[in-house]
N, C-alpha and C positions, 0 to 999 in steps of 0.2 A: 319535656320542653325544659332549655334552660333560658335566663335572658341577662343582660346588661342593662341594669335599669340608669334611666339619664344619664347617659354617658358621651363623650364626644366619640362621636363614630365617623370616619371616612367613606361616605355614600357614594356609589358610583354613581356620576352625574349630578352631584348636589354637593360634593365637598364635604368639610370637617361641619358637622350638626349634631347637636344635643337632641336625642331621643333614645329611645328602647329599642335595643336589638334581640328578639326571640330567635332562637335556635333549637335545634335537634342535630343529625345528622347535614341538612341541609339548613338555608337561611329561611327562615319563615315570616318572620314580620320586622318590617322597622317602621315605628311609628313613635307619635308622642305617648300614647295611652298604653299603659303597663298591662302585661299578661298575668292578671291574679294568680293565675294557675301553674305558671311557670316558676323553675328554681332559681332565685334569683343569685347571680355569681357577686360578691359584692368586690367594687374596686375602687381606690383613692380618688380624691377628686381631680388630679392633675393627670389620669389617666386618660389614654386613645386609644379607641380599638382601630386598628388597620388591617387590610388584607393581610393574609401571611406571607409572607415573603418566598422566591422562587429563586434559587441557585442554578444557573443552567452550565453552572464552572464550575466544578470543586471536586479536587483528588481527594483530600481526606481531613481527619479530625480526631481529637481525642486518642491519637496514638495508632489510628487504624486507616489505611490508603485502599482507594477501591482497587488497584493490582494488587493487594494481598489474595483477593481471590477468595475469601471466605466470606459464608453467610453471616457470622459472627461479625465480621471486619465493617461491612455494609448495616449492620443492623451498630453498630458504634458510632459510625458516623452520622445516621440518621439520628440517634437519640444525642448525640452531643450538639447537632448544629438546631435542634429544638430550641437551644437554651437560648438562640439569638434569633429568634423569631420565623427561623426558615421551615415551612410546611409542606415546600416539594423542592425535588431537585435533580440532576442528572449527574450518576455516579461517572465520573471524568476519568477516562485511561490515560496512557501515555505512548510512546515509542518503545515499546519493548520487543523484545521475541513474541514470536506467534503463539507460544504455547502458553505463554504470561498473559497475553492479550487476550487470548480464549479461554482459560481459565478465570478470570476477572469477568468475562463478558456472560458465563456460565454461571456464577455466584450469581449476578444481576438477575438472571430469568429465574432462578431457583427462589431467591429473595420475593422478587414481586409474584410469584405464584404462590408464596406462602401466605400474601394477602396479609402483611404484617399491619396491626392497627399503631404501634407504638414508634415514636419518633417523627420524623418528617418522611412524605411518600418522595417514595424513587420513580418519578414519573420513567425515566429510561436512561440512557447513554450519550455521555458525548465523548467521541473519539477524537481525540487529539493526539492526532499521529497515528500509524507513521509516515502517513503521507505527507511530508512536509520537506522543508530545501534546506539541504545538510547546513548552508552556510547561516542558516537563521533558526538553529535548533533549539536555542536557548539553553534550558538545563536539560534536555532532554538525550539521552543516549546516542551518540553519532552510527555506532555499528549496527543499529537497526531500523534508521532512516532507509524510507522505502518508495518508489516512484509510485504513484497512483495506480491501482491493480483494482478492478472493477470483482474477478474473480476472490481476490483474499478479502476485498469488503463484502461478500454476498456472503461468503465463510462466516465473517465474524458477526453479521447480522443475523444468519442462523445459530450463531450458537449462544446469541444474547435474546435468542425468541424474539427477534425482530423489533429488540428496544432499542437501537440507536436512532437517535432525535438530530443529534448535528454532527457532523465529520468536519474537524480542522484539516484546511489541505493547503498545497500552494499552488496555486494556479498557473504560474509561470513553468512548471516540470511538464515536461514532454507527458502526455497522457491524459492531462489534467482536462481537458475539455470534454473528453467522451465520459470522462470520469464522474464530473459536475454533471453532466447530461444525465447520468444514471441514476443520480442523487435523486436528480429533480423529480425523473419518473416514479423513485421509489418512496416519494413524499417525505426524505432525509433534507435537512438543512445543511448545505454547504457554506462552511464558515473560512475565509478566507484569514490565513493566521501562520505564522513560523515561515514566512516567505519573503521574499526579495521582488516582486513582483512589481511591474510597472504599469501606467495607469493601464495601457490597452492591454493588458493580460488580466486585470482586474475589470476593465469595461466588456469585454467577450465573457467571464466567468459569469458576472451579473446578466447579462443577455440571456446566459444558458441555465439561471435559476439560482445561482448564488445570491446569499441573503443574509450575510452575517459576518462581521468580523470580530476572531478572535484576540481578547485584551487587546484593544486598539491602543496602539501606538509601541509595545511591547513585542520584541523578536518580529517587527517586520520594515521593509525599507520607507525610511521618512521623508518628509514632505520637503523636496527642494524645487526651485522655483524653475530649472529647467526640468524637472522629472518629480510628478507629486507623489509618486510610490504608492502604497499600499495606507498609509496615514492620509496623504492628500487626497485619495480616491474616495477614503471611506467618510470623509468630510464632502465631498462635492456631489457625491452620488446618494443621492434620497431613497433608494432601494434597499440601502445596506443597514443594517440595525447594525450599532456599536457595542461591544462587549465594556466593560470600565472597571479598574480594579481600583477602587476608591480610596487607597488608603495613606496617599497622598508620599507613598515611597516609588511605587511603579510609575506613579503617573504625578508631575507636579500641579499645584493647584491652578498656576493659569494655564497648563497644558489643558485640564479638565475644562476651566471657564471656555476655552476656544472651543471646544468638541462642542460644549452644551450648546453655544451660539452658533455652531455651523449645522445641527442637527434638528431634524423636527420632533419634539415634543415626544414622539411614540417610537424614538429611533435609537435610544440608550438602554442599556439592560446593564444594571450592576453585577457584579460578580462576585466570588471571593478569591477564586483561584487556590483555595488554602488547601495546604500540604497536612500532613498526619500531626504534625505538632500544633497545630490549633488546638486552643485549649489546656495546654500542657507548659511547664514552666522552660524558660530559657533554657537552652544546651544544646547537644547534639541532636540531630535527627536524620533522617534518610529519604532519599526520593527517587526511584528508580535506581537503585543499586548505587544511590551517590550520595556520600555524605552531606548533610545540610549543618548550616551551624545557624542557630536562632538567637538572636540579642538584640533586645527594645524594638520587636514588632518585624523585626528584618528576618528574612529568610534565604541565606545565602551559598551557592557553594563554595569549595576553599579558594577557588579562583576568583571568587566575588561576585559570581553570576547570582542575580535573583532565582528563585527556586521556588517560586508560588508565594503565597504569602501564609502569614497567622490572623488574616482579616476576620471582622465577626460583620456579619448582614445588617447587624443595627447600628455599628459603629460607622459604615458606608454609609448610610441613610444620613445620621448624623453629620459626618464631614461633607457630602453633599448641599448640607444645609447651612452648617456654619461656616464651613470654609470656601467651597464654590459659590455658594450665595443663592441658591434655587432655595423657591417655597419645599415644603414639608410635603403637601401632596403632589408636587411634581416628583421631589425625590422618591418618593412612596412607590409612585407610576413607574420609576425605574426598576425598580424591585420587586414588581409585583406584575401589573396587568401587559407590561412592556416584553418580559420573559415569556408569560402566559401567550401572548398572543406568537409569538416565535415559535413555541412548542406546541399550538393549536390545541392550547385546553381553555383559554381564554371563554370558553362556553361553559367551564363547570367550577374555575376558579380565577383567581387573580386581581378579584375586585369584591367589594360588601353589596349584595342586589340579592333580592328575594329568587329563590330557586336554586344559588348557588351552593357548591359547597361550604359549612360552616368552620372556615379556614380562616384565623385571626392572629394576628399578635399584636399584643397591648403594651405600649409602651408608657414609660412616666417621663416627666419633662425634662428628664436627665439621658432621654434615651435608652434607658435603661428596660431590660425586656421582663415582665412581671408576671406576664401568662403568654404562652402560646396554646392555639388551639386548633386540631386538626379532626376535619368531618365532624364539628362537634364536643370533642373529647379533648378534656385538658393532655397537654404531652409534654408540657414544662410548666412549673410554678414556682415561680423567686422564692 
């Protein structure tokens, strides 16, 4: 047994409180009384213990990308993002050849089967493409964009060991309705993104089970007063959870404030949408076979198109508090319990409650990560 003694903890249902937190692989006790038999993990006075962050949309980090399709690359991402307090994530693919997507999915299947205990936990896969709209492809290669295809999805899911949790799709494309209905039956989240959909398209998709919006505002039809598009629909329909890249580059601070003002507290999930250059110095990188140039925190293709981010989740939380103006616990919910609910893992992680996994990130007053704990074991220490 281990314990954090007399430390500020964000406890589910109680908020921030001074207490003792005892755990092994699970959270065993939250109380004012110290467990004298437990190993004390010393923390500085300004430390705050939060649930481990969950990133439902991340492509890469540390020089590796999920599309590289090797166990080592998945491991590199998992260990790199532990340094930003992330304890669970979805390996996110992108629009590419069927062979490359399949290779990436098979690597995830093998990685999960090996039960790695180092680094962040791989929960599953976010299949971002190829079932998107060509006009809203963003930084994804046009030649591999494909209409919704149930058979292709089923083959991809089998290759992943049935690990696909989220599929990004364009609901206005022919065949999308049948596709969304199929995903819903399979228990897979349909996420509206890379799309030029109009409100009726989004409304129909939601009626069939669509429940998420991929990187809200980016690569989707904007809000207009005669047609509210994907962005307006995301704000209007409470059923939709909204992913948000809170780096102030992909989305302006006023736009983030607008989203927060219009969404229920449990319907925003912070994501990093990070690519392989995260954690590396500025310079040239790569995404889906395309050159990416990283400078001053921005990752762009040669034509200036944003190509993912190099955002760290702890900084996303900081930006939500210091720039968007939400309370710390609300920002933390956006990075923990909200994605946990979306991924249907909130019974085991996403908040600090007795019986849940001992998944924690420990921050100081500057939002630096001091410690990351997964299943009771330290996976990162500053």
